[in-house]
N, C-alpha and C positions, 0 to 999 in steps of 0.2 A: 458711239455709233457702231452698229454691226457692219454697215457698209459705208465707208467714208466717201466723200465726193471725189477725192483724188488720193492716190497712193503711189509712191515711187518704188519701182522695182529695178534691181540690177539686171541688165540684159546681156552683159558680156564681161569685159575686162575692166570695168570702171575702177575698182579698188586697186587692181594691179597697175593700171596706168597712172593713177594718182600717186601711188607709192613710187613708181618709176620716175615721175617728175621730181619728187623729193630727192631721190638718189642721184639725179643728174645735177643737183645743186644749182638749179635755175628755176625757182618757183615764182618769180615775178612774171611780168607780161612778155609776150613774144618769145617764148621758149620753144622747145622741141614740139610739144603737142599743140601749141597755138598754131604753129606753122603747118602741122599736119591737118588740123581742122580747116584752116584757110585753103590749103591745097585741095582738100576733098571738095569743099564747097565750090571753089573756082572751076575745078574739072567737071564736076557733076552738072553744075548749072551753066557751064560754058560762059563765064563772066570774067571781066578783066581783073577784079579785085574783090576779095572778101576779107573784112577786118573784124576779128572778134572784139566785142565790147563787154563791159561789165553788166549791161542790160540792154533791152530793146529801147528803153527810155533814153539811154545815153546815145544809142545809134540814131534815134530821132533828133536829139540835140545836136549831134554832129552834122546831120543833114541840114538842119536849120542854119548852122554856121557856114557850111559849104555853099548853101544857096544864097548867102549874103543877105539874109532877112534883115530888114531895117524897120525901125519904128513906123507904124502906120501901114505897112504892107499887109495885104489881106491874104488869109489862108483858108481855103474851102475844105472843111472837115466834116465828116458825118457826125451828127449829134449822138448816134448810137455807137460809141466806142469808149475805150478806157481813157482816163484823164491824161495819161502820158502823151497821147497823140496830139492833144492841143497844148499841153504845158510846154512842150519842147519849143514851140514856135512863139508863144506869148512871152516866154523868157527873153526872146530877142526883140520884143516890142511889137510883134505882129498882132493883128486884129482878127479874131476868129469869125468866119462866116459859116454858120452851121447849115448843112444840107440834110434833107430827110433821106430815109432809106426806102428801098423797094419792099413791098409787103411780102414778096416771095422769098428772096435770098437774104433779106435784111442787110444787103450791101447798099452803098451809095447809089442813089437814084440818078442815073446818068441823064435821064430826060429833064431833070431840073437844073443840070449843071450850067449850061450856057447862060441862062438868065441871071445867074448869081455872079457872073464875071464882070468886073469893072476894070478901069485903068489902073487900079491899085492891086489887083489880084496877082500874087507872086507865085503861089504854090497850090496845087490840088493834092489832097492826101486820100487816096482810095484805101479802105480797110477791108481786107479779104476775110469777112466774118465767117467763123467756123471752118476756115480753110477752103471756102468756095469762092472762086475768083469773081471779082467785079467785072463789069463789061469793059475790059481794057481797050478793045479796039475803038470803041466810041469815045472813051475818056481820052485816049492818046490823040485821037483825031482832033478833038476840041482843044486840048492843051497845045498841040503843035500849031493849030490855027491862030491861037492867041499868044503864042510864045510864052507859055506858062510851064514852070518846073513841076514835075510829078514825083512825089515821094510815096512809094507804096508801103503802107504799114502791113507787113506780112507776118505779124506775130503768130497768127494761127496757120499760116499757109506754106511753110517750107516743104518743098517737093510736090506741092499741088500744081495743077496745070490749068491753063485757059487756052482753048483752041490748040492743044498739044504743045504749048510753050509754058515753061516754068513760071509760076507766080514769082514776082520780085525781080523779073528781068525786063520789064516793060518800061518802067520809069527811069528818071535820071539816077535815083537812089532807091533802095528799099531797106527795110529794117526787119530783123528777125528776133524772136525771143527764145531763150533756153531756160525760162523760168520753170520752177518745179511742176507747174500744171501743164506744160507743153509736151508735145509728142516726144521731143528729144530735150534732155535737160542737163544742166550742170548746177542745178539748184537756183542760182541766179546767173544770168548771162544773156548775151545777145550778139548780133552781127550786123554790120553795115555792109550792104552790097553796093559796089560802085559799078555802074553800067556804062560809064563814059570814061575812057582812060585818061582824059585830060584832068580829071579830078583826083587821081590816085595820089600824086605827090602831096597835094594840100591835105587830103584826108589823113595821110600818115602823120603830117605835122600837127594837125588839130588833135589827133588821138594821143600824141606824145607831148601834151601840155604846151603846144605852140612852138615846139622846138623841132629842128631837123635831125634829131638824134637817130631816127631810123636809117636815114641816108648815111649817117656817120658809122653806124654798126655794119652797114653793107660795104664800108670802105670807099664810098663815093666822095666824101669830103674828109678833111683832116681834123676838123673840130666842129662842134655843133653849138647853136645858140638859139636865142628867142627870136623867132621870125614871124609869128602870126598869133592869132587867137588860138586858144586850146584849153584842154583840161586833161585830167588823168582818166582815160577811158579804157585802159588795158586790164583784162582779167588775169588772175593768177594762172600760171601754167598747170597748177594742180587741178583747177576747174576745167581747163582745156583737156587734160588727160581724161577726166571723167566724161566730158562731152564727146571726145573722140571715140571712146568705147561705145557710146550710144549711137553715134553716126555710123560706125562700122556695122551696127545691127539695124540700120534704118529700114531695110526691106522686111526683116522679121517683125520689127515693131509696127510698121504700117500694116502688115498682114494681120497681126493680132487685133489692131484697132478696127480694121475693116470688118473683121469677123464679128466683133462686138457691136459695131454700128449696125450692120446688116441684121444681126440677131434681134436687136432692139426694134428695128424697123419692121421686120417680118412679124414679130409677135405682138406688136402694139398697134399695127395698122387698123385692124378690124375694130378694136376697142376705141381707138381714137376717132374713127369715122362715126361710130355709134354715139359718141359723146361730144361731137362737134369740136374736136381737138385737132390742131394741125401739127404735122410732123415736118422735119426739115425738107426743103426743096433743093435739089441739085440739078441745074440745067445739064443737058446732054453734052454740051461742049466744055464742061468743067470736070476735071478730075480732082475731087476733094481730098483732103488730108486725113479725114476721120478724126478731127481734133475734138469734137464734142457731139453730143446728142441732146437736142432740146425739144420741148413741146410747147405749143401755144394754146393756152386755155381760153374759154369763151369770155372770161371776165376776170378782173382783179379779185373779186370776192371768191370766185370758184378756185382761183389759184391759191388764195390764202387757206381755203378749206383743205385743198389737196396737200399743201406743204405741212399743215398741222398734222394731218393723218400720216403722211409718209415718214415724217421725222419721228413721230410717235412709234413707228415700227422699226426705228433704228437705222433708217436710210437717209443719208444726208444729200438731199436735193437742194439746189440753190437757184435764185434768180440771177440776172446778169445786169448789164449796164443800166444806169439811170440816165435820163435825157440830159445831155450837157447844156442844151439850150435853156432848160428850166432849173438849173443849179444856181447856187449862190454866186459863183463866179460868172456863169452865163448871164445872169441878171445884170452884173456889173458892165457887161458889154452890150446891154440893151436888148438881150434876148429874153424870151419868156414863154410861158405856157401857150400852146397853140401854134407856135412857129414851126414845129416839126411833128405834125399829128400822127404820122405812122410810127415814128420812133416812140412817142409818148404812149401810143396804144400797145405796141408789142412789148415795151418795157414793163408794162403792168401785167402782162399775161404770160410771159416766158418763164419756163422752168428748165434748168439743166439737170440731166440725170447723172448719177455717178459714172465716171468714165476713166478707166486706167487700164494699163496694158494687161494685167492679170486678173481682170474682173470676171472673166467668163465662168469660172467654177461657181460664182455666187450670183450670176446675173438672173437666174430664174427666181430667186427670192425677191429681187427688185421688181421683176415683171409681174409676178403673181400678186404682189401688193398693189401695184399700179392698176391692174385690170379689175381688181375688186372695188376700185373707187368708181362711184357713179356721180355724174354732174348733177 
C-alpha cells in the first residue's frame, strides 16, 4: 500500500526513554516510567489513581473484578464496539444486554437506556466512539437513579472532553488504550482510571496477581501474600518509557491529528454532500480527540465498490465494528439480526480513512482519489 491505514511515528524521546528503562535495571512493571505515566495522567485528569495495564482489555477485566460481577449479572453494552468491551464482563459470568447507538455520533443511545434496565443490571458501559463523548450527564443520572456502576470504555477518548470535563472521569472506572492504532501508543498497553478512592487499594491488589505486593513495596506492610482475585496486568517499564515520551508530546500529537481531521472534513464535505455520504458529527459540547475519520456510504454495495477502487489505488481504507448482537457469540446469548438496527445499518456503510500523525504530506493523494469516486 502506498498509504497504509495506520503508521507509527516517533514523536520525541521514545527510544531514549526505553533505553533508559533498561539502564535502570528495572524493566518489569511499576518502574520509574510507569510511575511517571501514572503521575502525568493523575495530574492532568485530576483523578485519584491511574494504573497502567498491559492493554485496555485487561483494564476492562480489572473493572469487572472491581465491580464484583457475578454470574447472571446484566451489563448494558453498545453493540457497536470492539469485542473486548463485552468479553471482559462475560468472562466473569455476566449476561450482555446490547444497546443500539445514535445515528449521529454512533455512541450509545441514551434514550434507549432506561428501558433496558432490570433488577439484574449491574453495569453500564458507555463507549466514546471516535473520541466523541457519550451523553454522560444523562447516562450518569440514570445510573445513579438505579444504583448502577458505570465503566467508561475510553479507548478512543483520552484527553477528549464532554461539557468541558475529561472523558473517563465520569464513571466509577474508565479504561484507556495505548495500542498501536491509538493517538498515544506503547505498541500494546492500557490504563485503568479509578475515579473513587475507595477502590484504589483493591485495584492495586488485583493488578498484582491478587497480592498486596504494591503495599509491601511502599513499606506499608512487612510481607505480602495472596489476599484477593487478580492476574498479571502490569506492563514492562520499557513500554512505559516509550509511552511517557508520547504523553510528553500529547499537545503536539493532538494538534497534528486535528489538522489532518479538519483537512479531511474541509476537502471532502462538498463531495460527500453531492454523493449522499455522511461525515463525522461532533456535538458542540464535545471536544473530540481526533482519533479517526470515517465516512458513511449510502449502502453496503456502494461501500464495497468504493473499497475496491480505493485499495486498487494503494490506499488502505477499512471498515469497522461488526454488530455484536448478530455475531456467533451474540446469538448464543439470544441476540440476533434486527435487535440493534442502527448498529447493523452503520456497520454496513462505514469506511475509516488512513489516519496517522504524519499523514499530512500524503493526504492530498488520498483526497484526490476519494473525490474522483462517484456513487
